[in-house]
GUPA-758833 format. One record per residue: residue number from 1; residue in one letter; chain; y, z, x of N, C-alpha, C, O in turn. Coordinates in nm, 3 decimals. Atoms other than C-alpha are relative to their C-alpha. Layout:
N
 num residu chaine    n_c2    n_c3    n_c1   ca_c2   ca_c3   ca_c1    c_c2    c_c3    c_c1    o_c2    o_c3    o_c1
 NUM      A      A       Y       Z       X       Y       Z       X       Y       Z       X       Y       Z       X
...
END
This chain:
200
 num residu chaine    n_c2    n_c3    n_c1   ca_c2   ca_c3   ca_c1    c_c2    c_c3    c_c1    o_c2    o_c3    o_c1
   1      M      A  -0.122   0.036   0.073  -0.009  -2.431  -5.841   0.007   0.076  -0.132  -0.088   0.076  -0.210
   2      K      A  -0.021  -0.071   0.125   0.133  -2.218  -6.121   0.107  -0.072  -0.082   0.211  -0.113  -0.029
   3      I      A  -0.092   0.068   0.091   0.306  -2.373  -6.422   0.019   0.088  -0.123  -0.077   0.145  -0.175
   4      V      A  -0.028  -0.078   0.120   0.477  -2.198  -6.710   0.005  -0.092  -0.122   0.079  -0.191  -0.124
   5      L      A  -0.005   0.069   0.128   0.409  -2.325  -7.061   0.087   0.083  -0.093   0.065   0.203  -0.109
   6      A      A  -0.093  -0.072   0.087   0.687  -2.233  -7.303  -0.068   0.038  -0.131  -0.042  -0.020  -0.236
   7      S      A   0.076  -0.046   0.116   0.454  -2.051  -7.540  -0.048   0.142   0.026  -0.061   0.186   0.140
   8      R      A   0.062  -0.132  -0.009   0.317  -1.706  -7.615  -0.138   0.000  -0.067  -0.206   0.102  -0.075
   9      N      A   0.126   0.016   0.071   0.014  -1.838  -7.799  -0.116  -0.007   0.100  -0.129  -0.104   0.174
  10      K      A   0.111  -0.007  -0.096  -0.296  -1.735  -7.602  -0.098  -0.116  -0.016  -0.151  -0.168   0.082
  11      H      A   0.092   0.110   0.025  -0.509  -2.000  -7.769   0.053  -0.132   0.056  -0.022  -0.213   0.109
  12      K      A  -0.059   0.123  -0.054  -0.265  -2.274  -7.672  -0.005   0.001   0.153  -0.031  -0.102   0.215
  13      I      A   0.009  -0.012  -0.145  -0.254  -2.145  -7.313  -0.141  -0.035   0.047  -0.160  -0.109   0.144
  14      E      A   0.140   0.026  -0.035  -0.634  -2.151  -7.302  -0.035  -0.147  -0.018  -0.108  -0.205   0.063
  15      E      A   0.026   0.142   0.026  -0.643  -2.501  -7.453   0.056  -0.086   0.113  -0.009  -0.178   0.161
  16      W      A  -0.062   0.074  -0.110  -0.403  -2.630  -7.189  -0.080   0.017   0.128  -0.107  -0.081   0.199
  17      Q      A   0.075  -0.028  -0.122  -0.595  -2.461  -6.909  -0.132  -0.078   0.002  -0.167  -0.139   0.102
  18      A      A   0.129   0.069   0.009  -0.926  -2.606  -7.028   0.017  -0.151   0.012  -0.063  -0.217   0.078
  19      T      A  -0.022   0.144  -0.003  -0.784  -2.956  -7.076   0.040  -0.047   0.139  -0.009  -0.149   0.187
  20      L      A  -0.045   0.040  -0.133  -0.611  -2.967  -6.738  -0.112   0.002   0.102  -0.114  -0.077   0.196
  21      R      A   0.112  -0.010  -0.094  -0.929  -2.862  -6.560  -0.085  -0.127   0.005  -0.155  -0.152   0.103
  22      K      A   0.076   0.125   0.004  -1.082  -3.193  -6.666   0.058  -0.103   0.097  -0.010  -0.196   0.140
  23      Y      A  -0.069   0.100  -0.080  -0.828  -3.378  -6.456   0.041   0.047   0.139   0.053  -0.034   0.231
  24      I      A  -0.055  -0.051  -0.125  -0.710  -3.149  -6.177  -0.043   0.145   0.022  -0.047   0.224  -0.073
  25      D      A   0.042  -0.137  -0.034  -0.826  -2.832  -5.999   0.118   0.082   0.051   0.219   0.028   0.096
  26      G      A  -0.096  -0.091  -0.062  -0.628  -2.528  -5.894   0.133   0.015  -0.070   0.233   0.049  -0.006
  27      V      A  -0.125  -0.018   0.076  -0.366  -2.521  -6.170  -0.017   0.119  -0.093  -0.115   0.129  -0.167
  28      E      A   0.002  -0.117   0.088  -0.288  -2.194  -6.348   0.116  -0.009  -0.097   0.232  -0.022  -0.057
  29      I      A  -0.104   0.004   0.103  -0.099  -2.199  -6.678   0.040   0.142  -0.037  -0.045   0.224  -0.072
  30      L      A  -0.053  -0.132   0.033   0.122  -1.897  -6.740   0.079  -0.006  -0.130   0.141  -0.108  -0.161
  31      S      A  -0.079  -0.008   0.124   0.278  -1.787  -7.069   0.139   0.053   0.030   0.165   0.102   0.141
  32      L      A  -0.135  -0.055  -0.016   0.641  -1.688  -7.119  -0.005   0.149   0.026   0.070   0.200   0.110
  33      D      A   0.010  -0.145  -0.018   0.539  -1.323  -7.146  -0.042   0.036   0.142   0.005   0.134   0.199
  34      E      A   0.051  -0.029  -0.134   0.357  -1.338  -6.813   0.106  -0.014   0.108   0.091   0.042   0.217
  35      V      A  -0.107   0.016  -0.100   0.676  -1.443  -6.633   0.127   0.074  -0.042   0.233   0.055   0.017
  36      G      A  -0.110  -0.086   0.039   0.901  -1.198  -6.816   0.111  -0.066  -0.079   0.226  -0.022  -0.074
  37      I      A  -0.099   0.064   0.086   1.079  -1.435  -7.054  -0.032   0.037  -0.144  -0.134  -0.004  -0.199
  38      F      A   0.024  -0.050   0.135   1.112  -1.269  -7.393   0.107  -0.053  -0.096   0.202  -0.118  -0.054
  39      G      A  -0.093   0.048   0.101   1.296  -1.341  -7.717  -0.037  -0.139  -0.048  -0.115  -0.209   0.016
  40      E      A   0.030   0.129   0.060   1.285  -1.648  -7.937   0.081  -0.112   0.064   0.195  -0.092   0.105
  41      I      A  -0.069   0.119  -0.047   1.375  -1.996  -7.817   0.040  -0.081  -0.122  -0.045  -0.121  -0.201
  42      E      A  -0.048   0.073   0.118   1.592  -2.174  -8.073  -0.025  -0.149   0.016   0.032  -0.214   0.103
  43      E      A   0.032   0.142  -0.003   1.448  -2.518  -8.138   0.090  -0.074  -0.099   0.054  -0.091  -0.216
  44      N      A  -0.097   0.063   0.089   1.750  -2.697  -8.279   0.024  -0.147   0.033   0.128  -0.203  -0.002
  45      G      A  -0.014   0.141  -0.035   1.692  -3.046  -8.143  -0.026  -0.091  -0.119  -0.083  -0.049  -0.220
  46      E      A   0.019   0.099   0.107   1.688  -3.360  -8.355  -0.125  -0.084   0.020  -0.166  -0.155  -0.072
  47      T      A   0.121   0.077  -0.029   1.381  -3.513  -8.188  -0.104   0.090   0.065  -0.073   0.202   0.109
  48      F      A   0.106  -0.075  -0.069   1.048  -3.397  -8.047   0.037   0.018   0.147   0.010   0.122   0.206
  49      E      A  -0.041  -0.008  -0.139   1.187  -3.475  -7.702   0.104   0.110   0.021   0.097   0.186   0.118
  50      D      A  -0.104  -0.103  -0.010   1.492  -3.255  -7.763  -0.062   0.140   0.004  -0.029   0.220   0.091
  51      N      A   0.059  -0.134   0.010   1.283  -2.954  -7.864  -0.092   0.032   0.117  -0.095   0.145   0.165
  52      A      A   0.087  -0.022  -0.116   1.028  -2.999  -7.586   0.083   0.035   0.123   0.046   0.123   0.200
  53      L      A  -0.086  -0.025  -0.116   1.309  -3.008  -7.331   0.068   0.137  -0.010   0.082   0.207   0.090
  54      I      A  -0.060  -0.132   0.020   1.480  -2.700  -7.481  -0.097   0.109   0.045  -0.058   0.203   0.113
  55      K      A   0.101  -0.099  -0.037   1.156  -2.506  -7.438  -0.026   0.000   0.150  -0.033   0.106   0.213
  56      A      A   0.029   0.010  -0.144   1.089  -2.635  -7.087   0.114   0.056   0.083   0.091   0.122   0.184
  57      M      A  -0.117  -0.053  -0.071   1.444  -2.550  -6.976   0.001   0.152  -0.002   0.035   0.217   0.097
  58      A      A   0.006  -0.147   0.012   1.401  -2.195  -7.105  -0.107   0.055   0.093  -0.085   0.157   0.159
  59      A      A   0.109  -0.045  -0.086   1.071  -2.161  -6.920   0.034  -0.014   0.148  -0.015   0.063   0.231
  60      A      A  -0.035   0.027  -0.140   1.223  -2.300  -6.599   0.081   0.113   0.062   0.094   0.119   0.184
  61      K      A  -0.074  -0.116  -0.052   1.432  -1.983  -6.567  -0.093   0.092   0.078  -0.047   0.180   0.151
  62      S      A   0.100  -0.079  -0.072   1.109  -1.832  -6.433  -0.006  -0.038   0.147  -0.057   0.039   0.230
  63      G      A   0.008   0.048  -0.137   1.145  -2.036  -6.115  -0.123  -0.085   0.027  -0.138  -0.141   0.136
  64      Y      A   0.120   0.081  -0.012   0.815  -2.213  -6.175   0.022  -0.137  -0.065   0.108  -0.153  -0.151
  65      L      A   0.007   0.127   0.071   0.750  -2.574  -6.268  -0.034   0.032  -0.145  -0.124   0.111  -0.172
  66      S      A   0.013  -0.043   0.140   0.774  -2.559  -6.648  -0.020  -0.116  -0.095   0.028  -0.228  -0.073
  67      I      A   0.025   0.101   0.101   0.656  -2.746  -6.952   0.032   0.056  -0.139   0.008   0.173  -0.169
  68      G      A  -0.023  -0.032   0.140   0.764  -2.746  -7.314  -0.067  -0.108  -0.083  -0.075  -0.223  -0.043
  69      E      A   0.072   0.095   0.086   0.576  -2.910  -7.598   0.053   0.009  -0.142   0.077   0.118  -0.194
  70      D      A  -0.035   0.000   0.142   0.681  -3.015  -7.945  -0.080  -0.111  -0.067  -0.097  -0.220  -0.012
  71      S      A   0.083   0.097   0.069   0.469  -3.193  -8.199   0.020   0.009  -0.149   0.075   0.107  -0.200
  72      G      A  -0.012   0.000   0.145   0.456  -3.286  -8.563  -0.049  -0.130  -0.060  -0.104  -0.216   0.010
  73      L      A   0.045   0.116   0.076   0.384  -3.545  -8.828   0.118  -0.089  -0.034   0.226  -0.042  -0.071
  74      S      A  -0.102   0.098   0.035   0.584  -3.862  -8.884  -0.059  -0.097  -0.102  -0.156  -0.167  -0.073
  75      V      A   0.050   0.085   0.108   0.535  -4.049  -9.214   0.094  -0.118  -0.019   0.213  -0.100  -0.041
  76      N      A  -0.083   0.121   0.001   0.658  -4.408  -9.225   0.081  -0.016  -0.128   0.200  -0.048  -0.122
  77      A      A  -0.068   0.021   0.128   0.745  -4.423  -9.597   0.115   0.099  -0.021   0.202   0.076  -0.105
  78      L      A  -0.103  -0.102   0.014   0.962  -4.112  -9.556   0.099  -0.002   0.115   0.170   0.096   0.140
  79      G      A  -0.096   0.014  -0.108   1.161  -4.240  -9.262  -0.026   0.093   0.118   0.067   0.130   0.190
  80      G      A   0.034  -0.087  -0.113   0.976  -4.021  -9.012  -0.015   0.147  -0.036  -0.053   0.227   0.049
  81      E      A   0.022  -0.139   0.042   0.968  -3.699  -9.216  -0.150   0.031   0.004  -0.233  -0.059  -0.007
  82      P      A  -0.086  -0.118  -0.023   0.871  -3.423  -9.174   0.052   0.014   0.142   0.143   0.094   0.165
  83      G      A  -0.056   0.002  -0.135   0.924  -3.484  -8.801   0.009   0.138   0.064  -0.087   0.214   0.062
  84      V      A  -0.018  -0.128  -0.069   1.069  -3.187  -8.611  -0.006   0.118  -0.096  -0.013   0.233  -0.053
  85      Y      A   0.008  -0.108   0.100   1.058  -2.988  -8.937  -0.143   0.018  -0.052  -0.162   0.085  -0.154
  86      S      A   0.137  -0.001   0.050   0.680  -3.026  -8.972  -0.051   0.138  -0.035  -0.115   0.156  -0.140
  87      A      A   0.053  -0.135   0.023   0.602  -2.654  -8.945   0.076   0.075  -0.108   0.025   0.174  -0.161
  88      R      A  -0.084  -0.070   0.099   0.881  -2.554  -9.185   0.053  -0.098  -0.106   0.163  -0.079  -0.159
  89      Y      A  -0.042   0.107   0.091   0.899  -2.861  -9.411   0.039   0.054  -0.137   0.138   0.011  -0.195
  90      A      A  -0.025  -0.055   0.134   0.885  -2.657  -9.734   0.092   0.122   0.005   0.116   0.186  -0.098
  91      G      A  -0.095  -0.110  -0.012   1.123  -2.392  -9.599  -0.050   0.122   0.074   0.026   0.186   0.147
  92      E      A   0.058  -0.117  -0.065   0.888  -2.120  -9.478  -0.085  -0.045   0.119  -0.178  -0.124   0.102
  93      H      A   0.071   0.043  -0.120   0.763  -2.158  -9.121  -0.149   0.036  -0.009  -0.186   0.151  -0.034
  94      G      A   0.143  -0.024  -0.007   0.387  -2.199  -9.101  -0.073   0.005  -0.133  -0.192   0.038  -0.136
  95      N      A   0.067   0.001   0.130   0.314  -2.226  -9.476  -0.063  -0.138  -0.021  -0.003  -0.227  -0.081
  96      D      A   0.064   0.131  -0.001   0.064  -2.510  -9.445  -0.018  -0.058  -0.139   0.008  -0.177  -0.161
  97      R      A   0.025   0.050   0.136  -0.022  -2.536  -9.813   0.128  -0.053  -0.064   0.128  -0.160  -0.125
  98      A      A  -0.127   0.042   0.059   0.340  -2.555  -9.923   0.051  -0.128   0.066   0.102  -0.217  -0.002
  99      N      A  -0.042   0.120  -0.072   0.418  -2.813  -9.654  -0.079  -0.122  -0.047  -0.022  -0.229  -0.070
 100      N      A   0.085   0.110   0.045   0.123  -3.029  -9.760   0.035  -0.043  -0.142   0.042  -0.162  -0.172
 101      E      A  -0.031   0.032   0.139   0.209  -3.007 -10.128   0.134  -0.073  -0.012   0.147  -0.165  -0.092
 102      L      A  -0.130   0.068   0.002   0.571  -3.106 -10.064  -0.015  -0.143   0.050   0.041  -0.236  -0.008
 103      L      A   0.021   0.135  -0.054   0.459  -3.402  -9.855  -0.069  -0.089  -0.103  -0.027  -0.203  -0.124
 104      L      A   0.073   0.080   0.099   0.212  -3.520 -10.120   0.087  -0.034  -0.120   0.076  -0.143  -0.176
 105      S      A  -0.088   0.027   0.114   0.473  -3.489 -10.393   0.101  -0.110   0.034   0.134  -0.192  -0.051
 106      K      A  -0.096   0.103  -0.042   0.717  -3.704 -10.194  -0.067  -0.137   0.013  -0.001  -0.240   0.001
 107      L      A   0.073   0.125  -0.016   0.447  -3.966 -10.140  -0.065  -0.048  -0.129  -0.135  -0.150  -0.130
 108      K      A   0.068   0.027   0.127   0.336  -3.969 -10.505   0.009  -0.146  -0.044  -0.089  -0.203  -0.090
 109      D      A  -0.019   0.137   0.047   0.481  -4.312 -10.582   0.008  -0.101   0.114   0.051  -0.215   0.094
 110      E      A  -0.005   0.088  -0.116   0.453  -4.461 -10.233  -0.135  -0.068   0.023  -0.239  -0.003   0.019
 111      S      A   0.123   0.071  -0.030   0.198  -4.730 -10.155  -0.034   0.005   0.149  -0.150  -0.001   0.188
 112      D      A   0.021  -0.011  -0.145   0.247  -4.701  -9.779  -0.027   0.145   0.036   0.063   0.229   0.029
 113      R      A   0.037  -0.139  -0.033   0.061  -4.387  -9.672  -0.024   0.018   0.150  -0.082   0.118   0.193
 114      S      A   0.023  -0.007  -0.145   0.058  -4.460  -9.298   0.086   0.109   0.062   0.199   0.134   0.021
 115      A      A  -0.069  -0.110  -0.067   0.155  -4.176  -9.067  -0.054   0.011   0.142  -0.153  -0.053   0.178
 116      K      A   0.051  -0.027  -0.134   0.115  -4.056  -8.712   0.035   0.142   0.041   0.141   0.194   0.007
 117      F      A  -0.028  -0.126  -0.065   0.088  -3.727  -8.532   0.061  -0.032   0.136   0.014  -0.122   0.206
 118      V      A  -0.071   0.023  -0.126   0.323  -3.709  -8.233   0.004   0.129   0.081   0.028   0.236   0.025
 119      C      A  -0.016  -0.114  -0.090   0.321  -3.476  -7.933   0.083  -0.046   0.120   0.051  -0.146   0.184
 120      T      A  -0.082   0.029  -0.117   0.590  -3.477  -7.666   0.001   0.120   0.093   0.022   0.234   0.049
 121      I      A  -0.002  -0.103  -0.103   0.570  -3.279  -7.343   0.116  -0.028   0.095   0.133  -0.141   0.140
 122      A      A  -0.107   0.012  -0.099   0.872  -3.216  -7.120  -0.039   0.080   0.123  -0.087   0.193   0.112
 123      L      A   0.028  -0.066  -0.127   0.827  -3.128  -6.753   0.132   0.019   0.074   0.207  -0.077   0.095
 124      V      A  -0.126  -0.032  -0.067   1.113  -2.952  -6.574  -0.026   0.065   0.135  -0.107   0.157   0.147
 125      D      A   0.005  -0.057  -0.134   1.152  -2.878  -6.204   0.112   0.103   0.011   0.229   0.065   0.001
 126      P      A  -0.105  -0.101  -0.004   1.338  -2.545  -6.169   0.098  -0.018   0.115   0.211   0.031   0.110
 127      A      A  -0.088   0.024  -0.115   1.481  -2.657  -5.836   0.106  -0.105  -0.031   0.209  -0.114   0.037
 128      N      A  -0.094   0.103   0.041   1.656  -2.943  -6.012  -0.023  -0.029  -0.148  -0.100  -0.118  -0.183
 129      T      A   0.025   0.010   0.143   1.675  -2.906  -6.388   0.048  -0.132  -0.061   0.021  -0.161  -0.177
 130      E      A  -0.039   0.132   0.049   1.834  -3.248  -6.419  -0.110  -0.103   0.026  -0.102  -0.217  -0.020
 131      R      A   0.112   0.089  -0.026   1.509  -3.397  -6.293  -0.116   0.039  -0.091  -0.197   0.125  -0.057
 132      Y      A   0.106  -0.031   0.096   1.281  -3.391  -6.593  -0.060  -0.130  -0.052   0.000  -0.236  -0.042
 133      C      A   0.065   0.119   0.055   1.036  -3.629  -6.756  -0.079   0.037  -0.125  -0.108   0.154  -0.149
 134      F      A   0.070  -0.020   0.127   0.854  -3.673  -7.086  -0.133  -0.074   0.000  -0.151  -0.177   0.066
 135      F      A   0.130   0.062   0.021   0.497  -3.752  -7.183  -0.026   0.005  -0.151  -0.015   0.111  -0.213
 136      R      A   0.012   0.008   0.146   0.425  -3.869  -7.538  -0.137  -0.055  -0.040  -0.183  -0.156   0.013
 137      G      A   0.126   0.046   0.054   0.099  -3.902  -7.726   0.011  -0.016  -0.151   0.075   0.065  -0.218
 138      E      A  -0.004   0.027   0.144   0.051  -4.049  -8.075  -0.139  -0.033  -0.051  -0.219  -0.096   0.019
 139      T      A   0.124   0.037   0.068  -0.241  -4.078  -8.316   0.032  -0.048  -0.140   0.091   0.025  -0.219
 140      E      A  -0.028   0.062   0.129  -0.219  -4.311  -8.615  -0.104   0.043  -0.105  -0.222   0.063  -0.074
 141      G      A   0.091  -0.037   0.108  -0.367  -4.217  -8.951   0.061  -0.034  -0.136   0.161  -0.105  -0.145
 142      T      A  -0.043   0.023   0.138  -0.324  -4.221  -9.329   0.001   0.132  -0.075  -0.090   0.214  -0.058
 143      I      A  -0.007  -0.121   0.081  -0.215  -3.947  -9.568  -0.077  -0.025  -0.130  -0.046  -0.118  -0.204
 144      I      A   0.079   0.013   0.121  -0.471  -3.901  -9.846   0.037   0.111  -0.099   0.099   0.211  -0.061
 145      D      A  -0.042  -0.094   0.105  -0.429  -3.714 -10.177  -0.091   0.123  -0.012  -0.051   0.223  -0.072
 146      E      A   0.092  -0.112   0.012  -0.732  -3.486 -10.147  -0.010   0.078   0.131   0.004   0.021   0.240
 147      Y      A   0.020  -0.084  -0.118  -0.787  -3.194  -9.910  -0.146  -0.011   0.043  -0.237   0.012  -0.037
 148      R      A   0.136   0.015  -0.050  -1.091  -3.254  -9.690  -0.015   0.072   0.134   0.061   0.047   0.228
 149      G      A   0.030  -0.068  -0.125  -1.235  -3.025  -9.423   0.055   0.141   0.007   0.155   0.173  -0.057
 150      D      A  -0.040  -0.140  -0.014  -1.206  -2.661  -9.325   0.055   0.033   0.137   0.100   0.145   0.161
 151      G      A  -0.048  -0.026  -0.135  -1.104  -2.698  -8.961   0.147  -0.034   0.015   0.214  -0.072  -0.081
 152      G      A  -0.138   0.038  -0.028  -0.771  -2.757  -8.796   0.103   0.088  -0.068   0.074   0.201  -0.108
 153      F      A  -0.110  -0.073   0.061  -0.438  -2.649  -8.937   0.107  -0.100  -0.040   0.093  -0.220  -0.016
 154      G      A  -0.110   0.088   0.035  -0.114  -2.788  -9.073  -0.041  -0.110  -0.097  -0.100  -0.083  -0.202
 155      Y      A   0.026   0.117   0.086  -0.151  -3.137  -9.218  -0.140  -0.060   0.023  -0.173  -0.163  -0.036
 156      D      A   0.133   0.054  -0.035  -0.504  -3.187  -9.077  -0.087  -0.036  -0.121  -0.154  -0.139  -0.117
 157      P      A   0.090   0.032   0.112  -0.683  -3.173  -9.419   0.036  -0.127  -0.077  -0.048  -0.181  -0.150
 158      I      A  -0.040   0.121   0.073  -0.483  -3.469  -9.555   0.032  -0.116   0.093   0.078  -0.221   0.048
 159      F      A  -0.023   0.106  -0.099  -0.453  -3.672  -9.233  -0.133  -0.067   0.031  -0.217  -0.010   0.101
 160      Y      A   0.127   0.073  -0.013  -0.732  -3.932  -9.242   0.004  -0.091   0.122   0.094  -0.174   0.137
 161      Y      A   0.010   0.078  -0.123  -0.839  -4.083  -8.910  -0.110  -0.104  -0.018  -0.229  -0.072  -0.009
 162      E      A   0.095   0.106   0.040  -1.004  -4.416  -8.994  -0.110  -0.029   0.102  -0.224  -0.048   0.061
 163      P      A   0.107   0.033  -0.094  -1.193  -4.483  -8.666  -0.122   0.091  -0.009  -0.234   0.048   0.019
 164      L      A   0.112  -0.092   0.014  -1.408  -4.173  -8.729  -0.037   0.026  -0.146  -0.135   0.095  -0.174
 165      G      A   0.029  -0.016   0.142  -1.395  -4.185  -9.109   0.012   0.142  -0.050  -0.059   0.182  -0.143
 166      K      A  -0.017  -0.140   0.037  -1.278  -3.825  -9.135   0.147   0.040   0.007   0.228  -0.026   0.072
 167      T      A  -0.132  -0.059  -0.022  -0.967  -3.616  -9.176  -0.005   0.080   0.129  -0.114   0.109   0.180
 168      F      A  -0.003  -0.083  -0.121  -0.855  -3.417  -8.874  -0.067   0.135  -0.024  -0.122   0.195   0.068
 169      A      A   0.062  -0.130   0.031  -0.979  -3.104  -9.054  -0.152  -0.008  -0.006  -0.219   0.095  -0.006
 170      E      A   0.144   0.019   0.002  -1.329  -3.253  -9.067  -0.058  -0.024   0.139  -0.180  -0.027   0.156
 171      L      A   0.046   0.026  -0.136  -1.347  -3.321  -8.693  -0.039   0.128   0.071   0.016   0.235   0.044
 172      S      A   0.031  -0.113  -0.087  -1.513  -3.091  -8.445   0.113   0.014   0.101   0.195  -0.077   0.117
 173      G      A  -0.104  -0.020  -0.102  -1.293  -2.944  -8.174  -0.004  -0.108   0.106   0.100  -0.159   0.149
 174      A      A   0.016   0.103  -0.104  -1.434  -3.190  -7.920   0.045  -0.136  -0.050   0.110  -0.212   0.023
 175      E      A  -0.040   0.129   0.058  -1.383  -3.487  -8.154   0.152  -0.010  -0.009   0.212  -0.112   0.026
 176      K      A  -0.145   0.001   0.018  -1.025  -3.390  -8.228   0.071  -0.010   0.135   0.166  -0.087   0.149
 177      N      A  -0.064   0.003  -0.131  -0.934  -3.326  -7.864  -0.007  -0.137   0.064   0.082  -0.177   0.138
 178      A      A   0.020   0.132  -0.060  -1.069  -3.668  -7.770   0.096  -0.105  -0.054   0.123  -0.204   0.014
 179      V      A  -0.084   0.103   0.063  -0.838  -3.856  -8.008   0.139   0.050  -0.038   0.223  -0.028  -0.083
 180      S      A  -0.124  -0.058   0.051  -0.549  -3.619  -8.079   0.122  -0.040   0.082   0.112  -0.076   0.199
 181      H      A  -0.129   0.025  -0.062  -0.184  -3.675  -7.999   0.023   0.095   0.117   0.074   0.053   0.221
 182      R      A  -0.018  -0.098  -0.107  -0.180  -3.355  -7.791  -0.089  -0.033   0.119  -0.046  -0.027   0.234
 183      G      A   0.092   0.035  -0.108  -0.486  -3.458  -7.593   0.051  -0.119   0.081   0.040  -0.120   0.203
 184      K      A  -0.052   0.119  -0.068  -0.328  -3.795  -7.513   0.121   0.035   0.087   0.133  -0.013   0.199
 185      A      A  -0.119  -0.039  -0.075   0.002  -3.638  -7.404  -0.037   0.084   0.122   0.019   0.066   0.230
 186      I      A   0.042  -0.085  -0.112  -0.172  -3.377  -7.188  -0.067  -0.085   0.108  -0.050  -0.058   0.227
 187      E      A   0.065   0.087  -0.099  -0.380  -3.650  -7.021   0.104  -0.072   0.085   0.089  -0.081   0.207
 188      L      A  -0.108   0.067  -0.074  -0.063  -3.840  -6.926   0.067   0.099   0.095   0.096   0.066   0.211
 189      F      A  -0.062  -0.103  -0.082   0.092  -3.517  -6.799  -0.088   0.035   0.119  -0.039   0.048   0.231
 190      A      A   0.093  -0.039  -0.105  -0.220  -3.426  -6.599  -0.004  -0.104   0.112  -0.010  -0.068   0.230
 191      K      A   0.002   0.105  -0.100  -0.222  -3.762  -6.422   0.126   0.004   0.087   0.120  -0.019   0.208
 192      E      A  -0.125  -0.013  -0.077   0.142  -3.717  -6.320  -0.004   0.124   0.087   0.042   0.121   0.202
 193      L      A   0.009  -0.125  -0.076   0.075  -3.360  -6.211  -0.088  -0.017   0.122  -0.058   0.037   0.229
 194      A      A   0.090   0.024  -0.112  -0.210  -3.477  -5.991   0.076  -0.069   0.115   0.052  -0.041   0.232
 195      K      A  -0.081   0.068  -0.102   0.037  -3.705  -5.809   0.091   0.099   0.072   0.106   0.096   0.194
 196      I      A  -0.090  -0.101  -0.057   0.280  -3.415  -5.760  -0.077   0.091   0.094  -0.030   0.123   0.203
 197      K      A   0.081  -0.095  -0.077   0.005  -3.187  -5.632  -0.045  -0.060   0.134  -0.049   0.009   0.235
 198      T      A   0.049   0.062  -0.123  -0.122  -3.437  -5.376   0.112  -0.024   0.101   0.084  -0.049   0.218
 199      T      A  -0.113   0.020  -0.092   0.229  -3.475  -5.226   0.055   0.131   0.053   0.145   0.131   0.136
 200      E      A  -0.049  -0.130  -0.045   0.279  -3.102  -5.175  -0.039   0.026   0.145  -0.007   0.131   0.201
END
């Protein structure tokens, strides 16, 4: 079974491949480039589900079963911000430091520092693009004022995960994968995929 992930990131492709192997054999994850889909996909949705579906629909043009993923941080005191704007919260896409500093400044006078990382996966059948489904994973945490840890990316250094007593940036790769929002969403997806595969 071949599935297209709406991404060009080799590391993400490898992460998906490695994670899926834990649950199901014989699945190959392909990138957009590998199936000849080029150009940028405009992520203009209002929710994680919207953006995941936009990506999956674009990938489905390949003719393969396709998946799109969107994830980000949701802070309760800020009404869910930064949400779908997580990667470009401060204006420049991928400027982690600026995004973190803006978030901390907005939380300066807030007593509620609870937050969650969210990952949503959309699965689209190219034979019937109206038949799609979502898989959502969430991990609860707290935003702290100090930067801790050298691993991870994005908001990981200020996202404190109480059950392990560390920020996401202080976790090993294995620790993070075991509790992360993405890991949870991929596990749900893998279980559904296993059902699809056994009915083929």
